[in-house]
DRENZADREN-648240 format. One line per field, with one value per residue: residue number from 1; residue in three letters; x, y, z of N, C-alpha, C in turn. Coordinates in steps of 0.02 Angstrom, whole numbers, plus 32768, in hexadecimal, padded with zeros to 4 digits. Layout:
// residues N
nr	(NUM, ...)
rest	(ALA, ...)
n_px	(X, ...)
n_py	(Y, ...)
n_pz	(Z, ...)
ca_px	(X, ...)
ca_py	(Y, ...)
ca_pz	(Z, ...)
c_px	(X, ...)
c_py	(Y, ...)
c_pz	(Z, ...)
//
This chain:
// residues 116
nr	(1, 2, 3, 4, 5, 6, 7, 8, 9, 10, 11, 12, 13, 14, 15, 16, 17, 18, 19, 20, 21, 22, 23, 24, 25, 26, 27, 28, 29, 30, 31, 32, 33, 34, 35, 36, 37, 38, 39, 40, 41, 42, 43, 44, 45, 46, 47, 48, 49, 50, 51, 52, 53, 54, 55, 56, 57, 58, 59, 60, 61, 62, 63, 64, 65, 66, 67, 68, 69, 70, 71, 72, 73, 74, 75, 76, 77, 78, 79, 80, 81, 82, 83, 84, 85, 86, 87, 88, 89, 90, 91, 92, 93, 94, 95, 96, 97, 98, 99, 100, 101, 102, 103, 104, 105, 106, 107, 108, 109, 110, 111, 112, 113, 114, 115, 116)
rest	(MET, PRO, PHE, THR, ALA, ARG, TRP, THR, PRO, GLU, ALA, LEU, THR, THR, TYR, ASN, GLN, LEU, GLN, ALA, GLU, ALA, GLN, ALA, SER, PHE, GLN, ASN, ARG, GLN, LYS, ASN, ASN, LYS, ALA, LYS, PRO, THR, LYS, ALA, GLU, GLY, LEU, PHE, LYS, GLN, MET, GLN, LYS, CYS, VAL, ALA, LEU, LEU, THR, ASN, ASN, PRO, ARG, HIS, PRO, GLY, LEU, GLN, THR, HIS, PRO, TYR, SER, SER, ILE, ALA, ASN, PRO, TYR, ASP, PRO, LYS, GLN, LYS, VAL, PHE, GLU, ALA, TYR, ALA, GLN, ASN, GLN, THR, PRO, GLY, ALA, TYR, ARG, VAL, PHE, TRP, CYS, TYR, GLY, PRO, GLY, ASN, GLY, GLU, LEU, THR, ILE, ILE, ALA, ILE, THR, PRO, HIS, PRO)
n_px	(7FC8, 7F48, 7F0A, 7E62, 7E68, 7E26, 7DF7, 7E04, 7D9E, 7DF4, 7E73, 7E68, 7E33, 7EBB, 7F06, 7EB9, 7ED3, 7F55, 7F6A, 7F0B, 7F5D, 7FCF, 7F97, 7F74, 7FED, 8033, 7FE8, 7FEF, 8087, 8078, 8030, 8097, 8103, 8161, 81DD, 8211, 81C8, 8165, 8184, 810C, 80DC, 811B, 8125, 809B, 8097, 80F5, 80B2, 8024, 8071, 808F, 8024, 800E, 806C, 803D, 7FC7, 7FCB, 803F, 8057, 80C8, 8141, 81E3, 8211, 81AD, 81CB, 817B, 813E, 80FC, 80AF, 8099, 8038, 7FDA, 7F1D, 7EE5, 7E42, 7DF1, 7E14, 7E50, 7EB4, 7EEC, 7F69, 7FBA, 8009, 8086, 80B9, 815F, 813D, 81A2, 822B, 82D1, 82D0, 8295, 821C, 81DB, 815C, 80E3, 8075, 8000, 7FAF, 7F39, 7EFF, 7E7F, 7DB8, 7D85, 7DAC, 7E25, 7E57, 7E8B, 7EA5, 7EBF, 7EFF, 7F10, 7F96, 801F, 8095, 814C, 8162)
n_py	(8396, 8339, 829C, 823F, 81AB, 8110, 8078, 7FB2, 7F2A, 7ECC, 7EFC, 7F61, 7EEB, 7EB9, 7F30, 7F4C, 7ED4, 7ED2, 7F30, 7F13, 7EA6, 7F0E, 7F65, 7EE4, 7ED2, 7F45, 7F51, 7EDC, 7EDF, 7F4C, 7F29, 7ED4, 7F2B, 7F50, 7FA3, 7FAC, 7FA8, 7F3A, 7EDB, 7ECF, 7F39, 7FA5, 7F92, 7F9A, 8033, 8044, 8033, 808B, 810F, 8102, 80F3, 8166, 81BA, 8191, 81C9, 8251, 8276, 8205, 8209, 8200, 81FE, 819D, 8124, 8100, 80C6, 807E, 803D, 7F96, 7EFD, 7E98, 7E9B, 7EB4, 7F69, 7F8E, 7FDA, 800C, 7FB2, 7FD4, 802E, 8048, 8018, 801A, 8002, 8015, 8013, 7FFA, 7FC3, 7FA7, 7F5B, 7EE1, 7E4F, 7DFB, 7E69, 7EE1, 7F1A, 7F8E, 7FA5, 7FEF, 806F, 80F8, 813B, 8114, 81A3, 824E, 8297, 8224, 8173, 80DA, 8063, 7FBE, 7F44, 7EEB, 7EA9, 7E32, 7E3A, 7DC7)
n_pz	(7E8E, 7F03, 7F1D, 7F17, 7F7E, 7F40, 7F4C, 7F4B, 7F7C, 7F91, 7FBF, 800F, 8062, 807E, 80BF, 813B, 816B, 8178, 81D3, 823B, 826B, 829D, 82FA, 837B, 839C, 83C8, 8421, 846D, 848A, 84E6, 854C, 857E, 85A6, 852F, 84DF, 8457, 83A5, 8342, 82CC, 826C, 829E, 8258, 81CE, 81D2, 81D4, 817E, 810C, 810C, 80F1, 8079, 8047, 8068, 8017, 7F90, 7F6A, 7F9C, 7F36, 7EAD, 7E79, 7EB0, 7EF1, 7F34, 7F47, 7ECE, 7E5A, 7DCB, 7D32, 7D26, 7CE9, 7D00, 7D30, 7D1A, 7CF3, 7D3C, 7D06, 7C8F, 7C10, 7BBE, 7C08, 7C80, 7CF4, 7DAE, 7E00, 7E96, 7F15, 7FC6, 802E, 8024, 7FEF, 8049, 807D, 8033, 8015, 802D, 7F8D, 7F5E, 7EE4, 7E63, 7E14, 7D89, 7D99, 7DCE, 7DA9, 7D7E, 7DEA, 7E3A, 7E75, 7E6E, 7EF9, 7ECF, 7EEF, 7F71, 7FA1, 7FD1, 7F87, 7F37)
ca_px	(7F87, 7F4A, 7ED4, 7E5F, 7E7F, 7DEA, 7E0A, 7DE3, 7D82, 7E2C, 7EB1, 7E4A, 7E3C, 7EE7, 7F1B, 7E82, 7EEF, 7F8E, 7F44, 7F04, 7FA0, 7FF9, 7F82, 7F66, 801B, 8046, 7FBB, 8019, 80BE, 8072, 8037, 80C9, 813D, 8191, 81DC, 820E, 8198, 8165, 8187, 80B4, 80C8, 814B, 80EF, 803B, 80B2, 8119, 806D, 801E, 80A6, 8096, 7FD5, 7FF4, 807C, 8015, 7F93, 7FFE, 8060, 8072, 8112, 8171, 8210, 8224, 818A, 81EE, 8150, 8154, 80CD, 809B, 8046, 8029, 7F81, 7EF7, 7EB9, 7DF1, 7DBC, 7E03, 7E76, 7ED0, 7EFC, 7FB5, 7FAC, 804D, 80AF, 80FA, 815B, 8136, 81CC, 8292, 8311, 82A2, 8292, 81CC, 81D4, 8107, 80C5, 8036, 7FD6, 7F83, 7F2A, 7EDC, 7E1C, 7DA5, 7D77, 7DED, 7E4E, 7E3F, 7EA8, 7EA2, 7EF5, 7EC2, 7F49, 7FB7, 8035, 80EA, 815F, 818A)
ca_py	(837D, 8308, 8271, 8208, 8161, 80C5, 8019, 7F79, 7F0D, 7E91, 7F1F, 7F5B, 7ED0, 7EB3, 7F69, 7F48, 7EA6, 7EE4, 7F88, 7EFE, 7EAC, 7F47, 7F69, 7EB7, 7EBC, 7F79, 7F5A, 7E99, 7F19, 7F8C, 7F0C, 7EA0, 7F5B, 7F55, 7FEE, 7FA7, 7F98, 7F0D, 7ED8, 7EDB, 7F8F, 7FB7, 7F72, 7FC1, 8077, 8067, 8030, 80C4, 8146, 80E1, 811A, 81BC, 81C9, 8190, 81F1, 8288, 8283, 81CE, 8200, 8203, 81CD, 816A, 80F6, 80E0, 80AB, 804E, 8011, 7F61, 7EF5, 7E53, 7E99, 7EE5, 7F9A, 7F6B, 8009, 801D, 7F89, 8001, 805B, 802F, 7FE8, 8027, 7FD6, 8041, 7FF7, 8011, 7FAC, 7F90, 7F2E, 7EBB, 7DE5, 7DFC, 7ED4, 7F13, 7F4B, 7FB3, 7F9A, 8038, 8085, 8130, 8150, 813F, 81DD, 826F, 82A7, 81DF, 8141, 80A3, 8028, 7F77, 7F14, 7F02, 7E6B, 7E3A, 7E2A, 7D73)
ca_pz	(7EAC, 7F41, 7F0E, 7F44, 7F5B, 7F3C, 7F77, 7F29, 7FB7, 7F99, 7FB4, 8050, 80AE, 809F, 80E6, 8164, 818B, 81A9, 81F8, 8281, 82A6, 82B7, 8340, 8393, 839E, 83C8, 8469, 84A6, 849A, 8514, 8585, 858A, 85A0, 84F2, 849C, 8406, 8391, 8322, 8275, 8264, 8295, 8221, 8193, 81C3, 81BB, 8131, 80EC, 8128, 80F2, 802C, 8044, 805D, 7FCE, 7F50, 7F68, 7F7B, 7EE7, 7E8D, 7E4B, 7EE6, 7EDB, 7F7B, 7F21, 7E8B, 7E3C, 7D90, 7D14, 7D2E, 7CAF, 7CFB, 7D4E, 7CD3, 7D1D, 7D61, 7D0A, 7C48, 7C06, 7B8D, 7C3C, 7CA7, 7D5D, 7DB8, 7E3F, 7ECF, 7F48, 8013, 8045, 7FEF, 8006, 8079, 8053, 8021, 8020, 7FF6, 7F58, 7F3E, 7E8D, 7E48, 7DC2, 7DA2, 7DAD, 7D98, 7D9F, 7DB0, 7E3B, 7E78, 7E6F, 7E97, 7F01, 7EBC, 7F21, 7F8D, 7FA4, 7FDD, 7F52, 7F2A)
c_px	(7F7A, 7F0F, 7EAB, 7E55, 7E37, 7E1E, 7DFB, 7DE9, 7DCD, 7E60, 7E9E, 7E52, 7E7F, 7F0D, 7EFC, 7EC7, 7F52, 7F93, 7F4F, 7F43, 7FAD, 7FD5, 7F7C, 7FB7, 8049, 800C, 7FD5, 805C, 80C1, 805E, 8077, 8115, 8160, 819A, 81F9, 81D9, 81AF, 816D, 8131, 80C4, 80F4, 8139, 80B9, 8068, 80CA, 80F9, 804A, 8047, 8098, 8059, 7FDD, 803B, 806B, 7FCC, 7FB1, 8029, 8081, 80AC, 813D, 819F, 8234, 81F3, 818F, 81B2, 816A, 8101, 80DB, 8076, 8038, 7FEA, 7F61, 7ED5, 7E79, 7DDE, 7DC6, 7E49, 7EBA, 7EF7, 7F50, 7FA9, 7FF4, 8044, 80CA, 8109, 8141, 816E, 8201, 82B3, 8310, 8291, 8223, 8198, 8189, 80FE, 8092, 802B, 7F9F, 7F6A, 7F05, 7EAD, 7E0F, 7D8B, 7DBA, 7DFA, 7E40, 7E7C, 7E93, 7EC9, 7ED3, 7EE0, 7F70, 7FE1, 808D, 8105, 8175, 81DA)
c_py	(8337, 82CF, 8253, 81B9, 8135, 8088, 7FE1, 7F56, 7EE4, 7EC5, 7F42, 7F37, 7EB6, 7EE7, 7F52, 7F03, 7EA8, 7F24, 7F53, 7ED8, 7EC6, 7F66, 7F25, 7EAA, 7F0F, 7F6B, 7EFD, 7ED0, 7F44, 7F5D, 7EF3, 7EEC, 7F69, 7F83, 7FE2, 7F8F, 7F7D, 7EFF, 7EE6, 7F0E, 7FAC, 7FC0, 7FA8, 8002, 8075, 8061, 8066, 810D, 8121, 80F2, 8145, 81DE, 81B9, 81AF, 8232, 82A9, 8242, 81B8, 81FB, 81E3, 8188, 8115, 80D1, 80A5, 80B4, 8040, 7FB7, 7F3F, 7E9D, 7E55, 7ECC, 7F32, 7F91, 7FA1, 8003, 7FE0, 7F9E, 8036, 8037, 802A, 7FFB, 8020, 8015, 8012, 8025, 800A, 7F97, 7F81, 7EFD, 7E7F, 7DFB, 7E3F, 7EC8, 7F1E, 7F5D, 7FC3, 7FC4, 8055, 80C3, 8121, 812C, 816C, 820A, 8275, 825C, 81B6, 8104, 8060, 7FDE, 7F36, 7F2B, 7EB8, 7E69, 7E2C, 7DE1, 7D6B)
c_pz	(7ECF, 7EFB, 7F24, 7F32, 7F71, 7F64, 7F64, 7F78, 7FCE, 7FD3, 7FFF, 8079, 809F, 80E1, 8130, 819D, 81C3, 81EA, 8249, 82A8, 82C1, 8311, 8383, 83B8, 83BC, 842C, 8494, 84BB, 84FA, 8539, 858F, 858F, 8578, 84D6, 845C, 83D9, 834F, 82E0, 8261, 8260, 8277, 81F6, 81A1, 81B2, 81B3, 810A, 80D6, 810C, 80A5, 8005, 8028, 8025, 7F96, 7F4B, 7F58, 7F43, 7ED5, 7E74, 7E69, 7EE9, 7EF9, 7F6C, 7F09, 7E6D, 7DDB, 7D4F, 7D27, 7D03, 7CB5, 7D23, 7D0A, 7D1C, 7D12, 7D32, 7CB0, 7C37, 7BD7, 7BD9, 7C5D, 7CE8, 7D70, 7DEF, 7E5A, 7F16, 7F8D, 8029, 7FEA, 8019, 8048, 804A, 8063, 8036, 8004, 7FBE, 7F64, 7EE5, 7E88, 7E06, 7DE2, 7D88, 7DE1, 7D74, 7DAC, 7DE0, 7E59, 7E5E, 7EB1, 7EA5, 7F10, 7EE1, 7F33, 7FC1, 7FA9, 7FAE, 7F68, 7F22)
//
């Protein structure tokens, strides 16, 4: 069952910033006739894939989704917050923190951060 993604302002800002960096990098690469995508472009592509997999199936094996206890659920403190991998085996790999809700068929992306 596909889910509808809701975003916290913090998560949306981070996602939009990653997108803007990727677009600027792409335009610069086109201008200089370079073929190899940059790290910014690759990161945003991975982030897009992570969000797509998350909304289609939050339990997709590639996301390695698991509960995360250091962030409180914004809707119900008794409910769990989950961590999904956007990247793996990369220094500073990005993670997506999310929870179910607030409504049926919805999930909220709480934060997008690099792993410390």
